[in-house]
N, C-alpha and C positions, 0 to 999 in steps of 0.2 A: 686245817680249819675249814674255810669256805670252799676251797678247791677239793677237799676230800669227797664232796658230794659227786664230783665229776671224774674222780680218779679211779673209779671201779671198786673202791672199798665196800665191803658188805657189813651188815650189822645195823643196829638201831642208830638213828641220827641223834647225836648228842644235843643237849639243850643250847649250848653256846653256838653250835652250827646253825640251828634253827633261827636263833636271834640274828646272826650275821646275814642269813638269807633274807629274813624279814626286813632288816635295815637296808639291804641292797635293793630289794624290790620297792620299798618305800621311796628310796632315792631316785630310782628310775621313773617311778610314777610322777614325782614332783618335777622331774626334768622333761616329762612328756615322752620318754623313750619306751614306756611300757604301759599296758592297761591290764588290770587284773579282771579276769573273767571268773567269777566265784564258782560257777557250776551248780549242780544239784546233788544233794545227799538224800536218798530215799531209804527209809527204815521201815520195813514191814514188821508186823507183830511187835510194835514198839513197847507194848506192856511187858515184854520179856526182859527189858533192860532193868537194872537195879538202880538204887538211888545214887550211886557213884557215877554211873553213866549219865544219868539225867543232870547231875551237877556239872559234869564236863561239858555237856551240850549247852547248858545255860551260859557257861563262861565262853564257849566257842562262838555262840551267836552274837556276842558283844564285839567281836573282832570285825575290823573293816573288810577283811578278806573272807568272812564267813560265807559258806555256800547257802543256797536256798534249801531249806530243810523241809522235806515232805515226809510225814509219818502216817502210818495206817494201823488201825486196830479194830477189833470187833468186840472188845470188852466193854462192859458197863461200869458201874461203880465197884471197884475191886481194890485189893491191897497193893500198895506200891512195894515192889520186891526190895528186900533188905530193910524194911521198916514194918511197923505194926499199924500204919496209917492207911486208911482207905481213901481213894480219890477217884473222880470220874476218869474212866479209861485206864486206870492204873498209872496215871501221869501226874507228877507233882503240880499243884495249883499254880506255882510261880512260873513254871514252864508252859503250862496250859494257857496261861494268860497272854503269852507271847504269840500264840498260834491263831491262825484264822481257821475255824472249824467248818468243814464242808459236810453237810448232812447228806446221807445217801438213802435211797429208797429201794425196796425189793424190786426185782425184775418183773415185768409183766409177762404173760404167756407169749405174746408176740415177740418180745425181746429174747426170751428163753429160746424160742424156735429159731430166731436168727443166729444166736450164738451156737446152738447145736448144729445148724446148717454149716456154719463156718468150720466147726470142729470136725464134722464129717468130711468136709472137703480137705482140710489139712491132714487128716489121718487117712485119706484116700479110701473112705468107706462108702460103698454104694448102699443106700437105704431107701426103702419105699416110703411114700408119703404117709401111709397109715402107721408105719413103724415110727416115723418122726413125730407124728401127732401123739402117739402113745408115750414116746420118750419125753415130749414136751409136757404132757400131763404129769408124768412121774417127776420131772424137774420142778413143776409148780407145787406138787403135793409134798415133796421131800426137800431136795436141795439141788441147785444147778450142778454142784461138784459131783454129786452122786450120779446124776444123769449123764454127765460127761464121761465118768468112769465106765458106765455101762456100754458106751459106744464100742470100745475095743473088745470087751467081753462078748457083746452080741455079734461082732464081726467074726470072732473065733468060732462061735456056734454056727454061724452061717457057713464058714469054711468046712467045718466038720460034716455038715450035711450036704456039702458040695452045691450050695445055693449060689445064685447069681447076684443077689442083693439081700441085705438084712431085712427080714420081714417081722411082722408082729409076733410071730412064734418065737423068734430069737430073742427079742426084747423081753417078752414075757418069761422066757426060761431063765435068763440071767437075773431078772427082777426077783424071781422066786429063789434063786441060788444065793444071791448076795443081798443081804438085808441092809437097809439104811439105818440111821441113828435112831429114829423113832421106834422102828420095829425091834431093834436090838435092845433099847431101853425097856420096852414092854416085856420082852422075853426075860430080861434080868430081874425085873420086878416080880414076875410070876414065879420064877424058879430060883430066886436068890438064896433060899434055904439050902439048896443043893450045891452051892459054891462055897469055897473056903474064903474067909476074910472078906465077906461082901455084906457088911452091915450098912444099912441106910442110916446115917447119923441124924439124931434129933427126931426120929419118927418112932412112935409106938406101934404095936400090932394093929390097932384100929386104924391109924393113919395109913399104914402100909396097905391094909386091906382096901381102904378107900381109894388109894392111888391105883391099885391093881384093877379095881372095878372101873375107874375112869379110863385106864389104858385099854381095857377090853372093850368098853363102849366106844372109845375113839377108833379102835381098830375095826370095829364092826361098821362104823360110819365112814371109814376111809376109802381109799381108792381101790377099785377092783380091777384086776388085770386078767383078761381071759386068754387062754392059750389057743 
């Protein structure tokens, strides 16, 4: 039973063993022999959990030994997995009501530059100030993740031309080779008729044409990268 946990047996811990352990820990706490440190449980992309997982978390949070729960998501109002109900962040309302929600804001260009400087240092990439400024502009116009991914690609281009440090030419080249989400979406809208099984649901031909025009206009007004 209780000693099976320490005897080297493998496999799932049975329910009665868990109850014995909880009882022993509670006894030690009352006697002052032990102190429970709950720890932290961090769940990224929490909207990927289904309704059964959320139900388990609800019950677990009521325990005296429940850890501090930290969850993260980038979803808005979306469907809770395993149900037909929509909820903020894809999290059931009863669980959401137990949480303290922290609002986040987009990074400023200064913060993006600082993060890119740190990543260049971590990846041991020498990059000129002009190239870093261009990469910062790319991160502000597209996304920080996309800009970070370009660091390694630009470093490879620099190595191929036997350069001492990554320059604007390298960043411009990888920017033209690897598109971000916005440019990829624009391309798909323009050429969706040439793809298989790529219908835009809920849009007629007029709406699709309008979206294509907006995408082209947005692309014309977007960022320019010179080589």
